[in-house]
C-alpha positions in Angstrom: 66.1 -24.5 -29.2 68.3 -23.1 -31.9 69.0 -19.5 -31.5 67.5 -17.2 -34.2 69.7 -15.3 -36.4 69.6 -11.5 -36.5 67.6 -11.6 -39.7 65.2 -14.2 -38.4 64.8 -12.2 -35.2 64.0 -9.0 -37.0 61.4 -10.7 -39.2 59.8 -12.2 -36.1 59.6 -8.9 -34.3 57.9 -7.3 -37.4 55.3 -10.0 -37.4 54.7 -9.6 -33.6 54.4 -5.8 -34.0 52.0 -6.2 -36.9 49.8 -8.6 -34.9 49.8 -6.3 -31.9 48.7 -3.3 -34.1 45.9 -5.4 -35.6 44.8 -6.5 -32.1 44.8 -2.9 -30.9 42.8 -1.7 -33.9 40.1 -4.3 -33.2 40.0 -3.5 -29.5 39.6 0.3 -30.2 36.8 -0.4 -32.7 35.0 -2.5 -30.2 35.3 0.2 -27.5 34.0 2.8 -30.0 31.1 0.6 -30.9 30.2 0.0 -27.2 30.5 3.8 -26.5 28.2 4.6 -29.4 25.6 2.2 -28.0 25.6 3.8 -24.6 25.1 7.3 -26.0 21.8 6.3 -27.7 18.9 8.4 -26.1 16.7 6.6 -23.5 13.1 5.8 -24.1 10.7 8.6 -23.2 9.1 8.2 -19.7 5.4 7.8 -19.4 5.0 11.3 -18.0 6.3 12.7 -21.2 4.1 10.8 -23.5 1.4 12.6 -25.4 -2.1 11.8 -24.1 -4.3 9.8 -26.4 -7.3 11.5 -27.9 -10.6 10.6 -26.3 -14.2 11.2 -27.3 -15.8 14.1 -25.3 -18.6 13.0 -23.0 -22.1 13.4 -24.3 -24.1 16.4 -23.0 -26.9 13.9 -22.1 -24.6 12.1 -19.7 -25.8 12.3 -16.0 -23.7 14.8 -14.2 -21.8 13.7 -11.2 -23.6 14.0 -7.9 -22.3 17.0 -5.9 -20.3 16.2 -2.8 -22.4 17.2 0.3 -20.8 20.0 2.2 -20.8 19.9 6.0 -23.3 22.2 7.6 -21.7 25.4 8.9 -21.5 25.8 12.6 -24.1 28.2 14.0 -22.7 31.7 14.7 -23.2 32.9 18.2 -25.5 35.9 18.4 -23.6 39.1 19.6 -24.2 40.0 23.2 -26.1 43.1 24.2 -24.2 46.4 24.2 -25.7 47.2 27.5 -26.5 44.2 29.8 -29.6 44.1 32.0 -28.9 44.9 35.6 -31.3 44.1 38.3 -32.6 47.0 40.3 -30.7 47.4 43.6 -32.4 47.7 47.0 -32.2 51.2 48.4 -32.7 52.2 52.0 -36.0 54.2 52.4 -35.8 57.6 54.1 -36.8 57.2 57.7 -39.5 59.9 57.4 -40.9 58.8 54.1 -44.7 58.4 54.6 -44.7 55.4 52.3 -41.4 53.9 53.5 -40.2 53.7 49.9 -43.1 51.5 48.8 -44.8 52.9 45.7 -45.8 50.7 42.7 -47.0 51.3 39.2 -50.4 50.1 40.3 -50.4 52.8 42.9 -49.3 55.4 40.4 -51.9 54.6 37.8 -54.9 54.1 40.1 -57.9 55.9 38.7 -56.2 56.7 35.4 -58.7 56.4 32.5 -58.2 54.3 29.5 -56.1 51.1 28.8 -53.5 52.2 26.2 -49.8 52.7 26.6 -48.8 55.2 29.4 -47.8 58.6 28.1 -47.0 62.1 29.4 -47.6 65.6 27.9 -45.1 68.2 29.0 -46.7 71.6 28.3 -43.8 74.2 28.1 -43.9 77.8 27.3 -42.1 77.0 24.1 -44.5 74.3 23.0 -45.6 70.7 23.8 -43.5 67.6 24.3 -45.3 64.2 24.0 -43.6 61.4 25.8 -44.2 57.7 25.8 -43.2 55.9 29.0 -41.3 52.7 29.2 -43.2 51.1 32.0 -42.3 47.6 30.7 -38.5 48.4 31.0 -38.4 50.8 34.0 -41.5 50.2 36.1 -40.1 51.7 39.3 -39.0 54.9 37.6 -42.2 55.3 35.6 -44.3 54.8 38.7 -42.2 57.4 40.5 -42.5 59.9 37.6 -46.3 59.4 37.3 -46.8 59.6 41.0 -44.9 62.9 41.3 -46.6 64.3 38.1 -50.1 63.4 39.4 -49.5 64.5 43.0 -50.1 61.0 44.3 -46.6 60.2 45.6 -45.6 62.3 48.6 -42.5 64.4 48.3 -40.6 67.0 50.2 -41.2 70.6 49.0 -38.5 73.2 49.2 -39.6 74.0 52.7 -38.9 70.5 53.8 -42.5 69.5 54.2 -44.0 66.2 52.8 -46.7 67.2 50.3 -49.0 65.5 47.8 -49.4 67.8 44.9 -48.1 67.8 41.3 -44.3 68.1 41.6 -43.5 69.3 38.1 -46.0 71.9 37.3 -44.4 75.4 37.3 -40.8 74.1 37.3 -38.2 74.9 34.6 -35.5 73.5 32.5 -32.8 74.8 34.7 -29.8 73.2 32.9 -29.4 73.3 29.1 -26.5 72.1 27.0 -27.1 72.3 23.3 -26.1 69.0 21.6 -26.3 67.1 24.8 -29.4 67.5 27.0 -32.1 69.6 28.7 -32.6 69.0 32.4 -35.6 69.9 34.6 -37.9 68.6 37.3 -36.4 70.4 40.3 -39.0 72.3 42.5 -36.1 74.6 43.6 -35.3 75.4 40.0 -31.5 75.3 40.5 -30.6 71.6 40.4 -30.2 71.2 44.2 -33.8 70.0 44.9 -34.6 66.5 46.1 -37.9 64.8 46.8 -36.8 63.4 50.1 -36.1 59.8 49.0 -34.2 57.9 46.3 -35.1 55.1 43.9 -32.7 52.6 42.2 -31.3 52.7 38.7 -33.1 50.5 36.2 -30.6 49.5 33.5 -32.4 47.4 30.9 -30.9 45.4 28.1 -29.5 47.5 25.3 -30.6 50.7 27.1 -28.6 53.0 24.8 -28.4 56.8 24.9 -28.2 56.7 21.1 -30.5 59.5 19.9 -32.2 62.7 20.8 -35.5 62.7 22.8 -34.7 60.0 25.3 -36.3 60.7 28.7 -33.9 59.8 31.5 -33.4 60.3 35.2 -30.7 62.6 36.6 -28.7 61.4 39.6 -25.8 62.1 41.9 -24.4 58.6 41.4 -25.6 55.0 41.4 -29.1 54.5 42.8 -29.7 58.2 43.8 -32.6 59.0 41.4 -35.3 61.3 42.8 -37.4 63.8 40.8 -35.1 65.5 38.3 -35.0 64.2 34.7 -33.4 65.1 31.5 -34.1 64.7 27.8 -31.2 64.0 25.4 -30.6 66.5 22.6 -28.3 64.1 20.8 -26.7 60.7 21.2 -24.7 60.5 24.4 -23.2 57.0 24.6 -20.9 57.9 27.6 -24.1 57.9 29.7 -24.8 54.2 29.0 -25.1 51.9 32.0 -25.2 54.9 34.4 -28.6 56.6 33.8 -32.1 55.2 33.7 -33.9 55.6 30.4 -37.6 55.5 31.1 -39.3 57.1 28.0 -38.9 59.0 24.8 -40.2 62.5 23.9 -40.9 64.3 20.7 -41.1 66.0 18.4 -37.4 66.1 18.0 -37.6 69.7 16.7 -39.2 70.7 20.0 -36.3 69.2 22.0 -33.8 71.1 19.9 -35.8 74.3 20.3 -35.5 74.1 24.1 -31.9 73.1 23.8 -31.2 76.2 21.7 -32.2 78.9 24.2 -29.5 81.4 25.2 -27.4 80.3 28.1 -24.6 81.5 30.4 -22.5 78.4 30.8 -25.2 75.7 31.4 -27.8 78.0 32.9 -30.5 79.5 30.6 -30.7 83.3 30.6 -34.5 82.8 30.8 -35.2 79.2 31.9 -38.0 77.6 29.8 -41.0 76.9 32.1 -42.8 73.6 32.3 -46.3 74.7 32.7 -47.7 71.2 33.5 -47.0 67.5 33.1 -50.2 65.5 32.4 -50.3 61.7 32.5 -52.6 59.8 30.2 -53.0 56.6 28.3 -52.3 56.9 24.6 -54.6 55.3 22.0 -53.7 51.7 21.4 
């Protein structure tokens, strides 16, 4: 190959440079065109499309059937606030003429009528009419009726067994206004006992929740005898510990007895219970 002269070599280099510039220009244009194609926004996704308009359903169209809801589980009934407690067995007094056996049938023998059992307490301040809960506390009601009628033998203050009305002429020896009035003690001071005891009778929901409830006084569980009290207000702290065997009214009369002057818990002049008469109320 013949060597190129300086002039020929210069012209050749100019042509090569010109060709190279032209190639670079074409390559750059192609790259710009490709880049512009890649920067074109993408097609909208289906979630961004506008919903098509539809015709609203006719009002005459049949409504969809409701889905059946499962039946609710039955709610358990709340339990009683005071549960029934069976009467305990108590040891009879060795000298008790009846050996501790005295029933409601014994107590009501010869009583006229067939209505609910009731008692009238005639006091020097007025009358208290009491209905007796023989269906809830039959042992206690039998004892109360037997003592009131003089059928159930009891020990008098001299220690002798007698059969005479135990409550006539006694007093309300303990009075606490807003709580209760207590009576039924032949000794008149709260120390008297009939010579025997009867068990507690705690019936279902036996609540000391209002004035006028007729209850047995006691010295502890199953030590009921002759003394009783009548509530002057609700006394829930007594629940489960004292037998409720009746209800007395009118309420104003209970409040009247509870309002007498006292020294401590002892009335200055103890209201006298003239008599307690048992009868059957009109049905």
